[in-house]
N, C-alpha and C positions, 0 to 999 in steps of 0.2 A: 504494500500500500504506500503510495507516494502522495504528497500534498502540494497544492498550488495556492497561489495568492489570488484573492478576488481582484487585485489590480495588476496582476502580472501578465506576461505574454503566454497565452495558453499553448502556443506552438513551441515554446521553449520553457517548459515548466522547471521550477527550481530543483525538482527531484529530492525533496526533503523527506526524511523519515519521520516517524512519530516522535521518537525521542529528541530529534533535532528541533521540531516545532514545539515540543513540550517545554523546553528550556528557553525558547526564543520569544514567545508571545507574538507581537506584531511581526508581519513580514517586513523585510527591508524596504519595500516600496510603500509601506504604510497600510497595506491591505491585511485581510484576515485569511488565515489558512482554512482550506477545505480539502477533502479528498478529491483526487483527480476525477473520480466518479463514485457515486454512492454504492457501497456494496449492497447486494440484494438479499432479502430474507425470503427463502423459499417456503412453499407450503409444507414441505417435509420438515423443515426446521421448526416452523411454528408448531407442528404436531409433536415434534420431539421436545420442544422447550416448555410446553404448557405446564408440566408438573415439576419443573426445576425449582430449586431453592433460589433465593435472590442472588446469593453469591455465585452459584453455578450459572445462572442466567447472565449475570454480569460478565463472567468469563467468556461465555459463548458470544455475546454481543460485542464486547470489546476486542475479542480476537479478530473480528472483521476489520478493525481499524488499526490494530497493533501487530506488526509482524517482526519487529526488531527487538522485542523482549522475549526470551525463551518462554515457551508455554508454561513450564513448571513454575518459573519465577512469577509470571503474570498471575497464575492461579493462586500462588501463595500471597501475593499482594492483595488480590481481590478478597480472598478468604480472611485476611487480616483486617480488611476495611469493613466488610459487611457482616458483622456479628451482632447477635441480639444484645450483647452487653453494651455496645456502643449506641444502639438505637432502642432504648427502653424508656427512660424518663418516667418511671412509675407505672408503665403498662404491665399487664400480666405477661408472664414468660411466653405463653403460646402466641399471643398477639405480637409481641416483640420479635419473635422468630420470623414473622412475615416481612419485617423491615418496613414495607410500605403498604399496609393494608388499606382497603377501601372501607370507609364508614358510610353505610347506606342510610340516608335520611328518609328515603321512601323508595319504593320500587322504581328503578330507572334513574335515580338521582343520588349520587354519592360524592363523598369527599375523599380524595386520595391523600392519606396521611403521609406527609413528607417532612414533618417538623419535629421528629423525636430524636434527633441527633444531639450532639453536645451543646449547640448554641440555639436550639429550638427553632431552626429555620431550614427551609428546603435546601439552602446552599450547602449544608453539611453533606448531602447525598453525593455530591461530586467533589467537594473540597477535601473530605477525609481521604478519598482515593488519591487526589492530587498531591497531598502531603506525602503519602507513602511512595508515590511514583517519583516525586522530586528526590526524596532521600535515597531511593534505590539507584536512580540514574546518576546522581552526583557521586555517590560512593563508588559506583562502577567506573566512572570517568576520572575520579580523583579531583573533582572540580568543586567550586563554591559558586553561589548565586545570590544576588540581591533582588528580592521580589519587590516590585513596585506596583501598587494597586490603588484603585479608587473605589469608594463604597458610598452608597446612599443609605446604608443601614446594616444589612445582613451579610453581605459579602465579606466585609471587613472582619467581623467577629468570627465567621466560619473559617476564613483563611488563617487568622491568627491562632485559633484553637487547633487547627490542623497542622500548623507549622511550628507552634511554640516548642522550644527546647530541642528542635531537630538540628542535627549537625549539618554543617556546610551551607546553611542558608540563613538569611536575615530578611525580615519583612518590613517594608516601609509603606504604611497604609494611610492614604489621604481620605479625609471625610469632610463634609460641609459643616462648618462651625455652627453649632446650635440648632442644626436642622434635623437631627435624629431624636428618637425618643430617649428619655433618661435611662431606660433599661439598655437600649442599644449602646449608648455612650459608655455606660458602666461596664458592659461586657468587654468592650475593646480597651478602654483606657485604664481599667483596673489590672490588666495583665502586667506583671513585673518581670517577665522573662527577658533575658539580656538580648535576645535576637529579635525582639518585637519593638517597632517604633511607630507611634501614632502621630500624624500631622493633621491638625484641623485647619482647613482653609477658609478664610473669610469670604465665602461665596456659596454657590449651589453645587450640587453633584457634578453638573456639566463642566464647571470650572476645574474641579479636581480631575475629572476624566480627561479634559483637554491638556492638563499638565502632564499626566501620565503618558499621553500620546506624544506630546512634544518631546519629552525626555526619551521615549522609545525611538523616536525618529531622528534623534541625534546619534548617529551610528557610531561615532568615535567614542562618545560618552558611554553608550550602551555596551560597547565592547570592552572598554577599560574597566567598567564597574560590574560587568556581567549582570545586566539588568534583565530580569524575567518578569512574567506576568501571571497573576492568578485570577484576574477578572475573566469574565466569560469571553473575552477576546481570545483566551487560551483554549485551543480546540479540545484539549483533554476534558475540560469542564463540560462542554457540549456533549461529547461522546459518552461521558458517564451518565448524563441526564437522559440519554436515549433509553437507557436500561429500564428506568421506572415507567416509561410509557409502555414498553413491551409487557412488563409485569402487570401493570394496571389493566392492559387490554385483556390478558388472560383472566384476571379477577372479575372483570365486568361481563365476560361472555361465557357461553357454554361450549361453543365450537368456533373454529377459525373461518367460518363463512359469515359471521356477524361483523357489524361495524360499530364503532364507538365514537362519540363526540367528546372531546376534551375542552374544558374551559380553563383559561390560564390568565391570571393577573399578570400584566406585562409592564416592566420598567425598561430594562436594557435589552429586551427581546431575546435573551439567552434561553430562558425556560421554554418559551413557545417555539424558538428556533429548533430546539432538540425534538419537539413534537413534529415540526415540519420535516426534519431529516428522517425521523422514524417513518413518517408517511411516505417519503421519497424512497425509502428502503423497501417498502412493500407492506408495512404494518397496516392492517385494515382500519385506518382512521377515516371516518366519514367526514368530519369537520373539525376545525380548530377555531374555537371561539376566544378571541383576544379581548381582554378587558383593560382599559386604562382608567386612571382617575381624572381629576380636572386637567392634568397635563396630558392632553389628548392628541398629541402630534401623530401618533401611530393610528389612532382611530380615524383621524382626518384623512390620512393617506388611504386606508382601506375603503373609505367611503367615497373619496374624491379623486384619488390618484396624485394628490399634491403632498409632497413631503416638505414641510416648512418648520424646521427646528426653531424654537423660541430662544431669545436671549435670556441672560440671567435675570433681568428685570421682569421678564414675562413668565418665568417658571415659578409656579405657585407652591409655597409650602403647604402641605396637606396633612390630613390625619392618616394617610397611607404613604409615609415618607419614602419608603424604599422604591416607590414608583414615581418620585418627583424627578423625572428625567426627561430631557427634551431631545437630546441626540443619543439615540439607542444604538450602541456599537454593533450589535449582532444583526441589526436590520440590513446592514450591508451584505451579509451572507445570504439573506433571503432575496434581496433585490438582484444579486448575482445570478441566482437561479431563475428569477422572474424574467430577466432580460436575456435568457439563453446562454448564461455563463460567458458573457462577452466582457473581458476585462477592460477593453477600451471604453465601453459604455460606462462601466463603474468608475474608471478614472475621471471621466468627464463629469459624471453626476456628482461625485464626492469632491471634486475640485470646487464646485459651486458651494457644497455644504461646508467644506473646510474654510471657505472664504466668507462664511456667514450668510450664505444665500439659501436657496431652496431649489427644488425641481418639480416638474409637472409631467407625469406619465399618462395623464387621463386620456389623451387622444392617440396613444401608441398601441400597436397590436399586442404588445406584451401585457399591458393593463387589461386589455379585452380578454386575455387568457387567464386573468386572476382567478376566476371561479374554479378552474381546474386544480388549484392549489388548496382549496377547501377552507379558506379563511373567511370568517365573519368577525365583526368587531362591535364594540360598544363602550360606553363610558359610565363612570359612577362618580357621584359627588359626596361631599361630607354628609349631607342629609340622607342620601341614598344608603351610604354604608351604615349610618346609625339605624336606619329603618331595617336594613337587612340583618344586622346583628340582633336587633330586638325580635324580629319575626322568626329568625332561625332558632333563637333561644326559647321563645314562647311555643313554637310549633313542634320542635324536635328535642328540646332540652340540650342543645349543643351550642357551645360558645365558640364563635369564630373570630379571628383577628380581622383587622381593618382591610388588609389586602385580599384575604380570602373572601371577605364580604363583597369587595368589588367584583371578584370573579364570579361569585354566586349570583349577584344581582344581574350581571350581563348574561350569565348562563340561563337563568330563568326566562329572560327575554328572547332567547334563541333556542329554546328547548323544542325538540320534535319527538313525536311518539315512537318513531321507527328505530331510534337508537338510544341506548343508555347515555346519560350525560354524567361525566366524571369531572368534578371541579378540583383542580390542583390546589391543595392547601399550601400556604406559603410560610406560615409561622404560627407559633402558639400565641394565644391571646395575651399571655403575661408580658410579651414584648411591647405591647401597646396599651398599657394599663389605663392611662388617662382617658382614652377614647372609650374603652370598655366600661369604665365607671360612668362616663357621660351617657352611654347608651343604656346601661342596665342598672346602674347604681350598685354594682357588685364588683368586688375585687377578684380578678381571675387568679386561679391557683397557679403556684409556681412549683417546679421541682425543688426538692430540699436544697440542692447544691446552689440554687440561684437566690435563696432567701437573703435579703439585705445586701444585694450586690451593689446597690447605689451608694452604700456607706463605705465601701472600700476605698483606699487611697487611689487616686488616678494619676496617670503619667501621660501627658500629651503636649506636643509643641504646637502653638497657634501661630499661623503665618498668614500674610496677605497673599493674594493670588499672584504667584511669582514662580515661573519656571526656574529662574536663577537661584532663588532661595531654596527650593527643593533640591536642586542639584548640589548646592553647597552643603546642605544637611546630609545628603547621602555621602558626599566626599568625607565628611567629618566622622561618620558612623559606619562606614562600609566594612570595617573590620572590628572584631570584638577582642 
């Protein structure tokens, strides 16, 4: 399996292996890596995989993307990652063994539980594997790496918990100052591990993400300080997330002739991009329902064909803060497929975006073909998510977080009787306590390990929006 860049020359692909792109993050041309072609899942494989454990299924799926790690080693890494001990958080042992069970609210409507990892968010599902992959590859190569990432809330804590204390790597995580929940800030900033560095940028997530891309595009600096990525620009994150779509498909169906609809709250487009790729691989996904919050750049595109990222001043802070994103990195991967995998088109479109502009595909043949990709979309507001949280608790006795509420609200608007609807849970309600209390007047339960986390000492560097300042900080702390 070889990988190409969304902005590269498809006639002369870079011929990168999985472990090469694992450590590299962005491609040298600023694009994102994808397989030269998507490996296909055959009907025979679906039949064979239906009864596999999560770890065995992860090995089967990931083996389609990874051919430069010996099979026995990959199996050991996957088995180490996906154990019930890691994904329990108070659940009974039988349910924990499923890793990602579906909680059925009613016949045909379920929540895919993805938030029972160490940081209570779906990002753990891929990040725990990424941490083990990094450690393995760095040890084999005798190398070190400095991870640079940006987070709107959950990616940062998931990455830091996955990488904390690991040899040969350090994590520099940027976050928007004051824009995350108190719980999210405490999860990240309270870590005292010597290889973890938190930087709070006085701006929005997009500002932090722009800094990460600018540093990554400084090829001399990137090479000198061995800069890598854990954001979902890293292909390994997306590949790992494909697994739970396959597992959920089996849980929601009786046989492999049926189709399923997945509803996904979307911020940086990574989670739903994994569903898109699973569908392109042949998983019988009927539709992908994408939900945004008030920052509805992606919903606008799927409805109109216009992609118009907002500036910092226009990006609204909301009660589903992990989705307060204007420029969704992984959207480039989807548009690459939408325009027939033509890197010249992507270079031209993203030149406009990177210059602060927009693009309009509404009158193009590729946008006319959008229905074949199975996407529908919708948006949710603060009032909507409060109402959804209240309704879900009253009707089903289930408490959902603010982002899952966005997904559930849009799912219900797009539900059809011929397919089960599975809504991807994004986090446990405890991470967004203030809004849960506003909606229900109740404090959400926390796992014992997270009690009083906001009272722990916090360690964070606050900076203005400055690529230079971040580079200087990395230079000063790049060795322990």
